[in-house]
C-alpha positions as CSV (number, residue, x, y, z in Angstrom):
1,M,52.5,129.3,194.1
2,I,50.6,132.0,192.2
3,K,53.8,133.8,191.2
4,K,55.3,130.5,190.0
5,F,52.0,130.3,187.8
6,Q,52.5,133.8,186.5
7,D,55.8,133.4,185.5
8,T,55.1,130.1,183.9
9,I,52.2,132.1,181.7
10,A,54.3,135.1,181.0
11,E,57.0,132.7,179.6
12,E,54.7,131.0,177.3
13,I,52.7,133.8,176.2
14,E,56.3,135.3,175.3
15,K,57.2,132.0,173.3
16,L,53.8,132.4,171.4
17,S,54.1,135.8,170.5
18,V,57.5,134.9,168.8
19,E,55.7,132.2,167.1
20,L,53.6,134.9,165.9
21,S,56.2,136.9,164.2
22,L,54.7,136.2,160.7
23,P,53.8,137.6,157.6
24,P,51.5,139.4,157.0
25,A,52.6,142.0,159.7
26,E,49.3,143.6,159.4
27,L,47.7,140.7,160.8
28,Y,49.9,139.3,163.4
29,D,51.4,142.6,164.7
30,P,48.1,143.4,166.1
31,I,47.7,139.9,168.0
32,R,51.8,140.4,169.5
33,Y,50.7,143.9,170.4
34,T,47.8,142.9,172.0
35,L,49.4,140.1,174.2
36,A,52.1,142.4,174.8
37,M,49.6,144.7,176.6
38,G,49.8,142.6,179.8
39,G,47.0,142.6,182.3
40,K,46.6,140.3,185.2
41,R,46.3,137.1,183.1
42,I,43.4,136.1,185.6
43,R,41.9,133.5,183.3
44,P,44.8,131.2,182.9
45,L,45.9,131.6,186.3
46,L,42.6,130.4,187.3
47,V,42.9,127.2,184.8
48,M,46.4,126.5,186.4
49,M,44.9,127.1,190.0
50,G,42.0,124.9,189.7
51,C,44.0,122.0,188.2
52,D,46.4,122.5,191.6
53,L,43.6,122.7,193.7
54,F,42.8,119.0,192.6
55,G,46.1,118.0,192.6
56,G,47.0,117.5,188.8
57,K,50.0,118.2,187.0
58,T,49.6,121.9,186.1
59,D,52.0,121.5,183.2
60,D,48.9,119.6,181.6
61,A,46.9,122.7,181.8
62,I,49.6,125.5,180.0
63,A,48.1,125.0,176.9
64,P,44.4,125.2,177.8
65,A,45.3,128.0,180.1
66,L,46.6,129.9,176.9
67,A,43.9,128.9,174.8
68,V,41.4,130.6,177.3
69,E,43.7,133.7,177.2
70,L,43.9,133.7,173.8
71,F,40.0,133.6,173.4
72,H,39.3,136.3,175.9
73,N,41.7,138.3,174.3
74,F,40.0,138.0,170.9
75,T,36.7,138.9,172.5
76,L,38.4,142.1,173.9
77,V,39.2,143.3,170.2
78,H,36.2,142.8,169.0
79,D,34.2,143.9,172.0
80,D,36.4,147.3,171.6
81,I,35.3,147.6,167.8
82,M,31.6,147.3,169.1
83,D,32.4,149.9,172.1
84,N,34.4,151.9,169.7
85,A,36.5,152.2,172.6
86,P,40.0,154.2,172.7
87,L,41.8,152.6,175.2
88,R,42.2,148.9,176.6
89,R,44.6,148.4,179.6
90,N,45.8,152.1,179.3
91,K,46.9,151.8,175.7
92,V,45.3,152.6,172.3
93,T,42.9,149.8,171.1
94,V,43.9,147.9,168.0
95,H,41.1,149.1,165.5
96,S,42.0,152.7,166.6
97,K,46.0,151.9,166.1
98,W,45.4,149.6,163.1
99,N,41.6,150.0,161.6
100,T,38.5,147.9,162.1
101,P,38.9,145.3,159.3
102,T,42.5,144.6,160.5
103,A,41.2,144.1,164.2
104,I,38.4,142.1,163.0
105,L,40.8,140.1,161.0
106,S,43.3,139.8,163.7
107,G,40.9,139.0,166.3
108,D,39.7,136.1,164.1
109,V,43.1,134.5,163.9
110,M,43.3,134.7,168.0
111,M,40.2,132.5,168.4
112,V,41.6,129.8,165.6
113,K,44.9,130.0,167.5
114,A,43.1,129.8,170.7
115,Y,41.5,126.1,169.5
116,Q,44.7,125.0,168.0
117,L,46.6,125.5,171.6
118,L,43.7,123.7,172.9
119,C,44.3,120.8,170.4
120,R,48.2,120.9,171.4
121,S,47.5,119.9,175.0
122,K,48.3,116.2,175.8
123,L,45.2,115.3,177.8
124,P,43.6,111.8,177.7
125,P,41.1,111.7,175.3
126,H,38.5,111.5,177.7
127,V,39.5,114.7,179.5
128,F,40.1,116.4,176.2
129,D,36.4,115.8,175.3
130,S,35.2,117.0,178.3
131,V,37.5,120.1,178.3
132,L,36.6,120.9,174.6
133,S,33.0,120.4,175.3
134,V,33.3,123.2,178.3
135,F,35.1,125.4,176.2
136,N,32.8,125.2,173.4
137,D,29.8,125.9,175.5
138,M,31.7,128.7,176.9
139,A,32.4,130.3,173.4
140,I,29.0,130.0,172.4
141,K,27.6,131.5,175.7
142,V,30.1,134.5,175.4
143,C,28.8,135.5,172.2
144,E,25.1,135.2,173.3
145,G,26.1,137.7,175.9
146,Q,27.8,140.1,173.7
147,Q,24.6,140.0,171.1
148,W,22.2,140.6,174.3
149,D,24.4,143.4,174.8
150,V,24.0,144.9,171.5
151,N,20.5,144.4,171.4
152,Y,20.2,146.2,174.9
153,E,21.9,148.9,173.1
154,Q,19.0,149.8,171.1
155,L,16.5,150.0,173.8
156,H,15.7,152.5,176.0
157,R,15.2,150.7,179.1
158,I,16.1,147.1,180.0
159,S,15.5,145.3,183.5
160,I,18.3,144.5,186.1
161,P,17.4,140.8,185.7
162,Q,17.7,141.2,181.9
163,Y,21.6,142.7,182.7
164,F,22.5,140.0,185.1
165,K,21.7,137.4,182.6
166,M,23.6,139.3,180.1
167,I,26.8,139.6,182.3
168,E,26.9,136.0,183.0
169,L,27.1,134.8,179.6
170,K,29.3,137.5,178.7
171,T,31.8,138.0,181.3
172,A,31.1,135.3,184.4
173,V,31.0,132.1,182.2
174,L,34.5,132.7,181.0
175,L,35.9,132.6,184.8
176,A,33.9,129.8,185.5
177,T,34.7,128.0,182.6
178,C,38.3,128.3,183.2
179,L,38.0,127.0,187.0
180,K,36.2,123.8,185.5
181,I,38.7,123.2,182.8
182,G,41.4,123.4,185.4
183,A,39.5,121.4,187.6
184,L,38.7,118.7,185.1
185,I,42.3,118.7,184.1
186,G,43.3,118.1,187.6
187,G,40.6,115.2,188.0
188,A,37.7,116.7,189.6
189,G,34.8,114.6,189.8
190,K,31.2,115.8,188.2
191,E,29.8,117.5,191.2
192,D,33.3,119.3,192.3
193,A,33.5,120.6,189.0
194,K,30.0,121.8,189.1
195,N,30.2,123.5,192.3
196,I,33.6,125.1,191.4
197,Y,31.6,126.3,188.4
198,E,29.1,128.0,190.1
199,F,31.7,129.5,192.2
200,G,33.5,131.2,189.2
201,K,30.3,132.1,187.8
202,N,29.2,133.9,191.0
203,T,32.9,135.5,191.5
204,G,32.5,136.6,187.6
205,I,29.4,138.6,188.2
206,A,30.6,140.4,191.4
207,F,33.9,141.0,189.3
208,Q,31.8,142.7,186.5
209,L,29.6,144.7,189.1
210,Q,33.3,146.0,190.2
211,D,34.3,146.6,186.3
212,D,31.2,148.7,186.1
213,L,32.0,150.6,189.2
214,L,35.6,151.4,188.4
215,D,34.5,152.6,185.2
216,V,32.9,155.4,187.0
217,Y,34.5,155.9,190.5
218,G,38.0,154.3,189.5
219,D,41.7,155.7,188.8
220,E,42.1,155.9,185.0
221,E,45.6,155.1,185.1
222,K,45.3,152.1,187.4
223,F,42.2,150.9,185.6
224,G,43.6,151.1,182.3
225,K,40.5,152.2,180.7
226,Q,38.7,155.7,179.8
227,K,37.0,156.8,183.0
228,G,33.4,157.3,182.6
229,G,33.3,155.3,178.9
230,D,30.3,153.3,179.8
231,I,28.5,156.9,180.7
232,L,29.8,158.4,177.4
233,S,28.5,155.1,175.7
234,N,24.9,155.1,177.5
235,K,25.8,151.5,178.6
236,K,23.3,149.8,180.4
237,T,25.4,149.2,183.6
238,F,24.0,147.9,186.9
239,L,24.9,151.6,188.2
240,L,22.5,153.4,185.5
241,L,19.9,150.8,185.6
242,K,19.7,151.1,189.4
243,A,20.0,155.0,189.2
244,M,16.8,154.7,186.8
245,D,14.9,152.7,189.1
246,I,15.5,155.1,191.8
247,A,14.9,158.2,190.0
248,S,11.4,156.8,188.6
249,S,10.1,158.3,191.8
250,N,11.7,161.7,191.6
251,Q,10.6,163.6,188.5
252,Y,13.6,165.9,188.7
253,L,16.2,163.4,188.7
254,K,14.4,161.3,186.2
255,E,14.4,164.2,184.0
256,E,17.7,165.0,184.4
257,L,19.2,161.2,184.0
258,E,17.0,160.6,180.9
259,Q,18.2,163.9,179.2
260,W,21.9,162.9,179.3
261,M,21.2,159.4,178.7
262,T,19.2,160.3,175.2
263,L,22.1,162.0,174.1
264,P,24.0,160.2,171.4
265,P,26.6,157.6,172.4
266,T,29.9,159.2,171.5
267,P,32.4,162.0,173.3
268,E,31.3,164.7,170.7
269,L,28.1,165.3,172.4
270,R,25.6,167.5,170.4
271,S,24.2,171.1,171.9
272,Q,22.1,170.4,174.4
273,P,20.5,171.9,177.5
274,S,20.5,170.3,181.1
275,L,17.6,170.6,183.2
276,S,18.9,173.2,185.1
277,A,19.5,175.5,182.0
278,R,16.1,174.7,180.5
279,L,14.4,175.9,183.5
280,S,16.3,179.5,183.3
281,G,16.2,179.5,179.6
282,E,19.6,179.1,178.8
283,R,21.3,176.8,176.4
284,G,24.8,175.0,176.5
285,A,26.8,173.0,174.4
286,K,27.6,169.6,176.7
287,D,31.2,168.1,176.2
288,A,32.4,164.6,177.3
289,A,33.7,165.5,180.6
290,E,30.5,167.6,181.7
291,K,28.2,164.2,180.8
292,I,30.5,162.1,183.1
293,E,30.4,164.4,185.9
294,A,26.5,165.3,185.4
295,V,25.6,161.6,185.8
296,T,28.0,160.6,188.3
297,R,26.6,163.6,190.5
298,I,23.2,161.9,190.4
299,Y,24.8,158.4,191.0
300,D,26.2,160.0,194.2
301,F,22.7,161.5,195.2
302,A,21.5,157.9,194.8
303,N,23.8,156.3,196.7
304,I,24.7,154.0,193.9
305,K,28.2,153.3,194.9
306,K,27.3,151.7,197.8
307,I,24.5,150.0,196.6
308,T,26.7,148.3,194.0
309,E,29.3,147.4,196.4
310,E,26.3,145.7,198.4
311,E,25.5,143.8,195.3
312,I,29.1,142.7,194.8
313,N,29.5,141.3,198.3
314,S,26.1,139.5,197.7
315,Y,27.5,137.8,194.8
316,H,30.5,136.9,196.5
317,T,28.6,135.3,199.1
318,K,27.1,133.0,196.9
319,A,30.0,132.2,195.0
320,V,31.9,131.4,198.6
321,E,29.1,129.1,199.7
322,S,29.5,127.1,196.1
323,F,33.0,126.7,196.9
324,E,32.6,125.5,200.5
325,K,30.8,122.2,198.7
326,V,33.8,121.3,196.9
327,Y,35.3,118.3,198.2
328,V,39.0,119.5,199.1
329,S,41.1,120.6,202.1
330,A,40.3,124.2,203.6
331,E,44.0,124.6,203.5
332,K,44.3,124.1,199.7
333,K,40.8,126.1,199.2
334,K,42.2,129.0,201.1
335,V,44.9,130.1,198.0
336,L,42.1,130.2,195.2
337,L,39.7,132.2,198.0
338,D,42.0,134.8,198.9
339,F,42.7,135.4,195.2
340,T,39.4,135.7,193.9
341,S,38.7,137.9,196.9
342,M,41.7,140.1,196.4
343,L,40.0,140.4,192.8
344,L,37.1,142.0,194.1
345,K,39.2,144.6,196.1
346,R,40.7,146.4,193.1
347,E,41.1,150.0,193.9
348,V,38.0,152.5,193.2
């Protein structure tokens, strides 16, 4: 069943890409390039699976599924600009391949096209109204989460609860919305729609934590993004915030970590002595690889990988508890539960 949905999504995205063979090429080629990057298409798949879970006609979910995929890719294009990221899915990012103004405009068109696709769906009016309302709420929350992320970049320190709220809005809400939209199309009642949303939200938080972990400990070829990118950009991930908490009781560790994280968020690191170099009176230029290696060593010393894995398991457990309340057969639930569990076992 999952393979069937994946094939349908791939076919529809290919059709969409053909539709976007339009002038000016500078505007539409980046969109087609982004869609051709592939990826697991998790979000549209969740829409289809959410619909199927409640016995709905999955053909009715195709247009909304494509809408969330386009919206997701729009956010990635703009997110890469904000992070000045060089790679996305192991390919050059849009703003790097073209330029920033083009990437902004192409992303804007993707957002508009997402709404066009949503309006193209042939849903009963009351279902369409509910789906549109959930989609709009998600779109605003994602932007709120991104703004919090931008705000936090300007702060020396944020709390772990602040981080979790930010990733809930920026990442988890979209996964939750995909499942809820699919459930609404499939005919789910209010309580079931609420519970599957909670399942998706907590799965999404666990998924983002796994993403943070992969950024440091993943295989760059498999992960498809620059390894250590979060470290280089001084991104306040769970790993960094937890390491800061642990380091607060160890003056040596605290100094070393703070020194690295106060360097400018760019691969071109300026000359800065490490703590050990300062103690010996030496100075040395620090490059990107050295910063990644040094901060990773601190994470290893503080056992951050294991702590993060435990946090992932905790949120996955919360997700399963909500899913157990959804009123469908255990047999039907198993497909979706197995799929989301597999997402949290990506290689590190």
